[in-house]
C-alpha positions as CSV (number, residue, x, y, z in Angstrom):
1,M,17.4,-0.5,7.7
2,D,15.5,-2.1,10.5
3,I,11.9,-1.8,9.4
4,V,10.5,-3.4,12.6
5,Q,12.3,-0.8,14.7
6,I,11.0,2.0,12.6
7,L,7.4,0.6,12.8
8,T,7.7,0.1,16.5
9,A,8.9,3.7,17.1
10,A,6.2,5.1,14.8
11,G,3.5,3.2,16.6
12,A,4.8,4.1,20.0
13,A,5.1,7.8,18.9
14,A,1.5,7.8,17.6
15,V,0.0,6.2,20.7
16,I,2.0,8.4,23.1
17,W,1.2,11.6,21.1
18,F,-2.5,10.6,21.0
19,V,-2.5,10.3,24.8
20,V,-0.6,13.6,25.3
21,G,-2.6,15.3,22.6
22,G,-5.8,14.2,24.3
23,G,-4.6,16.0,27.4
24,L,-3.6,19.1,25.5
25,Y,-6.8,19.3,23.4
26,M,-9.4,18.0,25.9
27,N,-8.4,20.0,29.0
28,P,-11.0,22.5,30.3
29,L,-9.1,25.6,29.2
30,V,-8.8,24.5,25.6
31,A,-12.3,23.0,25.6
32,K,-13.6,26.5,26.4
33,I,-11.6,28.0,23.5
34,F,-13.0,25.3,21.1
35,K,-16.6,25.9,22.5
36,K,-16.4,29.6,21.7
37,A,-15.3,28.8,18.1
38,E,-18.3,26.5,17.4
39,G,-20.1,29.1,15.3
40,S,-17.1,29.9,13.1
41,P,-17.3,28.9,9.5
42,G,-13.7,27.6,9.7
43,Y,-14.5,25.2,12.5
44,K,-15.9,21.7,11.7
45,I,-18.2,20.0,14.3
46,W,-18.1,16.2,13.9
47,K,-21.4,14.4,14.2
48,K,-19.6,11.3,15.7
49,Q,-16.7,11.9,18.1
50,S,-15.6,8.4,17.5
51,T,-15.1,9.0,13.8
52,H,-13.1,12.2,14.5
53,L,-10.9,10.3,17.0
54,L,-10.3,7.5,14.6
55,I,-9.4,9.8,11.7
56,T,-7.2,11.9,14.0
57,F,-5.3,8.7,15.2
58,L,-4.8,7.5,11.7
59,G,-3.4,10.9,10.7
60,V,-1.0,10.8,13.7
61,L,0.0,7.3,12.8
62,V,0.8,8.2,9.2
63,Q,2.8,11.2,10.4
64,G,4.6,8.9,12.9
65,L,5.5,6.5,10.1
66,L,6.9,9.3,7.9
67,W,8.8,11.1,10.6
68,A,10.2,7.8,12.1
69,F,11.6,7.0,8.6
70,V,13.1,10.5,8.3
71,F,14.6,10.3,11.8
72,Y,16.1,6.9,10.9
73,L,17.7,8.5,7.8
74,V,19.1,11.6,9.5
75,H,20.0,10.0,12.8
76,P,23.7,9.5,11.8
77,V,24.2,13.3,11.5
78,L,22.4,14.2,14.7
79,P,24.6,14.9,17.8
80,G,24.1,11.4,19.3
81,T,22.5,12.1,22.7
82,F,18.9,11.7,23.6
83,W,18.4,15.4,24.6
84,L,20.2,16.9,21.6
85,D,18.7,14.5,19.1
86,T,15.3,15.4,20.5
87,L,16.0,19.1,20.3
88,F,17.5,19.1,16.8
89,F,14.9,16.8,15.2
90,G,12.1,18.5,17.1
91,L,13.2,21.9,15.8
92,G,13.4,20.4,12.3
93,L,9.9,19.2,12.5
94,F,8.8,22.5,13.9
95,V,10.4,24.3,10.9
96,V,9.0,22.0,8.2
97,K,5.6,21.2,9.8
98,I,4.3,23.9,12.1
99,I,5.6,27.2,10.7
100,P,4.3,26.6,7.1
101,R,1.0,25.2,8.3
102,F,0.5,28.1,10.7
103,I,1.3,30.8,8.2
104,D,-0.9,29.2,5.5
105,M,-3.8,28.8,7.9
106,A,-3.4,32.3,9.3
107,I,-3.5,34.0,5.9
108,Q,-5.7,31.8,3.8
109,T,-8.5,30.4,6.0
110,T,-11.2,31.6,8.3
111,Y,-10.0,29.3,11.1
112,P,-10.4,31.3,14.4
113,K,-7.2,32.9,15.6
114,S,-7.7,31.5,19.1
115,L,-7.7,28.0,17.6
116,L,-4.6,28.8,15.5
117,A,-2.8,29.6,18.7
118,V,-3.9,26.3,20.3
119,E,-2.7,24.4,17.2
120,F,0.6,26.3,17.2
121,V,1.4,25.4,20.8
122,N,0.1,21.9,20.7
123,G,1.7,21.2,17.3
124,T,5.0,22.4,18.6
125,I,4.7,20.1,21.6
126,S,3.9,17.2,19.3
127,C,7.1,17.8,17.4
128,F,9.2,17.3,20.5
129,V,7.1,14.4,21.9
130,M,7.6,12.5,18.7
131,S,11.2,13.5,18.5
132,A,11.8,12.2,22.0
133,I,10.2,8.9,21.2
134,F,12.4,8.5,18.1
135,A,15.5,9.5,19.9
136,W,14.7,6.9,22.6
137,L,13.7,4.0,20.3
138,L,15.8,4.6,17.2
C-alpha cells in the first residue's frame, strides 16, 4: 500500500471538494435558501464563520482519508477507466453515504426540507467529485 499516494489523493480531494462545495453552498440561490431557514430549530447559526469553515474542512479531510483508503482497496475490482471508476465508486458513495443520511434526517430531525434538498444535491455532487479525484490520483 502506498500511504503517500493515499494521503496525497485524500488531501487533494478535500481541498478540491472544499472549493467546489464553497461554490455550491455559497452561491446566491443557496444562500437565499439558507437565509430563509435561519429561524428553524434544526438549523445552527455559527457565531464565528471561521470556526465553521475549519470544522467543515476537517470533516471533509477525514472523509477524504477514509474514502481514499476504501477506493485504494476496491480499485482492483473497478472497471479500470477514469470515467467508469468515477461512476461506480461515486454511486457506491452515494448509496452508503447520501441515501442513509438523507432518510435519517428526513424522518428524525426538524432540519428544513429545503435544506435537505440542498444537502442531497450537493452531497451527491461531492461523491462524484471525490471519486473523480481518487480515480485520477489512485
